C-alpha positions as CSV (number, residue, x, y, z in Angstrom):
1,M,0.0,0.0,0.0
2,S,1.3,3.3,-0.9
3,L,1.6,6.2,1.4
4,E,-1.1,8.1,-0.4
5,R,-3.6,5.3,0.0
6,I,-2.8,5.1,3.7
7,I,-3.3,8.8,4.0
8,E,-6.6,8.6,2.0
9,K,-7.8,5.7,4.2
10,I,-6.9,7.6,7.4
11,L,-8.6,10.7,6.1
12,A,-11.6,8.7,5.1
13,E,-11.9,7.1,8.5
14,A,-11.3,10.4,10.2
15,G,-14.1,11.9,8.1
16,Q,-16.4,9.0,8.9
17,E,-15.6,9.4,12.6
18,A,-16.2,13.2,12.4
19,D,-19.5,12.6,10.7
20,R,-20.5,10.0,13.4
21,I,-19.5,12.4,16.2
22,T,-21.4,15.2,14.5
23,A,-24.5,13.0,14.1
24,E,-24.3,11.9,17.7
25,S,-23.9,15.5,18.9
26,R,-26.9,16.6,16.8
27,E,-29.0,13.8,18.3
28,K,-27.9,14.7,21.8
29,A,-28.6,18.4,21.1
30,E,-32.1,17.5,19.8
31,G,-32.7,15.4,22.9
32,I,-31.7,18.2,25.2
33,K,-33.9,20.7,23.3
34,R,-36.9,18.3,23.6
35,A,-36.3,17.8,27.3
36,A,-36.0,21.6,27.8
37,R,-39.2,22.2,25.8
38,E,-41.1,19.6,27.9
39,E,-39.8,21.0,31.2
40,A,-40.6,24.5,30.0
41,G,-44.2,23.3,29.2
42,R,-44.6,21.8,32.6
43,L,-43.2,24.9,34.3
44,A,-45.5,27.1,32.3
45,G,-48.5,24.9,33.2
46,R,-47.6,25.2,36.9
47,I,-47.1,29.0,36.7
48,L,-50.5,29.3,34.8
49,Q,-52.3,27.2,37.5
50,A,-50.7,29.3,40.3
51,A,-51.7,32.5,38.5
52,E,-55.3,31.2,38.0
53,R,-55.5,30.3,41.7
54,E,-54.2,33.7,42.7
55,G,-56.6,35.4,40.3
56,N,-59.5,33.5,41.7
57,L,-58.5,34.4,45.2
58,E,-58.2,38.0,44.3
59,A,-61.6,38.0,42.6
60,S,-63.2,36.4,45.6
61,R,-61.6,38.9,47.9
62,V,-62.8,41.8,45.8
63,L,-66.3,40.3,45.6
64,T,-66.4,39.8,49.4
65,Q,-65.2,43.3,50.0
66,A,-67.9,44.7,47.6
67,R,-70.6,42.7,49.4
68,L,-69.4,43.9,52.8
69,E,-69.3,47.5,51.6
70,K,-72.8,47.1,50.2
71,R,-74.1,45.6,53.5
72,V,-72.4,48.4,55.5
73,Q,-74.1,51.0,53.3
74,I,-77.5,49.3,53.7
75,L,-77.1,49.2,57.4
76,S,-75.9,52.8,57.6
77,R,-78.9,53.9,55.5
78,K,-81.3,51.9,57.7
79,R,-79.8,53.6,60.8
80,E,-80.3,57.0,59.1
81,L,-83.9,56.2,58.4
82,V,-84.5,54.9,62.0
83,E,-83.0,58.1,63.3
84,E,-85.1,60.2,61.0
85,V,-88.3,58.5,62.0
86,L,-87.5,58.8,65.7
87,G,-86.4,62.4,65.3
88,N,-89.6,63.3,63.5
89,A,-91.7,61.4,66.1
90,M,-89.9,63.0,69.1
91,A,-90.1,66.5,67.5
92,D,-93.9,66.1,67.1
93,P,-95.5,68.5,69.6
94,A,-98.5,66.2,69.9
95,L,-96.4,63.6,71.6
96,S,-97.0,64.0,75.3
97,L,-94.8,62.2,77.7
98,K,-96.8,63.4,80.7
99,G,-97.6,60.5,82.9
100,M,-95.3,58.0,81.1
101,K,-93.2,56.1,83.5
102,R,-90.5,53.5,83.2
103,K,-90.6,50.6,85.6
104,I,-87.2,49.5,86.8
105,I,-87.0,46.1,88.5
106,L,-84.3,45.8,91.2
107,K,-83.3,43.1,93.7
108,Q,-84.8,45.2,96.4
109,G,-88.0,45.8,94.6
110,E,-89.3,48.1,91.8
111,R,-89.1,51.8,91.2
112,E,-90.5,54.1,88.6
113,E,-88.9,56.9,86.7
114,D,-90.4,59.6,84.5
115,M,-89.9,58.9,80.8
116,D,-88.0,61.5,78.8
117,R,-87.8,61.9,75.1
118,A,-84.2,60.7,74.8
119,G,-84.9,57.6,76.9
120,L,-88.1,56.8,74.9
121,A,-86.1,57.2,71.6
122,D,-83.4,54.8,72.9
123,E,-86.0,52.2,73.8
124,L,-87.9,52.6,70.5
125,R,-84.7,52.5,68.4
126,A,-83.8,49.0,69.3
127,K,-87.4,47.8,68.8
128,L,-87.7,49.6,65.5
129,E,-84.5,48.1,64.2
130,K,-85.6,44.6,65.2
131,F,-89.0,45.2,63.5
132,I,-87.3,46.3,60.3
133,L,-85.1,43.2,60.3
134,E,-88.1,40.9,60.8
135,V,-90.0,42.7,58.0
136,L,-87.0,42.4,55.6
137,N,-86.4,38.7,56.7
138,V,-82.8,39.5,57.4
């Protein structure tokens, strides 16, 4: 065998080896890319689920806050109406408290006090609020 043939054979084998190494490297690179894409997909899915949970929690919190604010406004308006009704009733000159007494029961017995407009309004306020709750089925 001549030297040229030996060199050609060595170069041919080296070329084949280089092609084989290149092909293996490409296969490994494709495998790594596939694995990276799959992992990225799984990670994106977990991030999306976490974001959905967080979004649902925030929406629930906002809805609860809005309901609470609505309820507070309703209760505030109800109080205003009760105060308005009591104010008008107590301001009516036809309302005579003469002879109205409050009976207070004590351990030692009973005693009576004269009823004043403020005391009557306080007693009526609680009863009026309870009556409104019953009427509204709250």
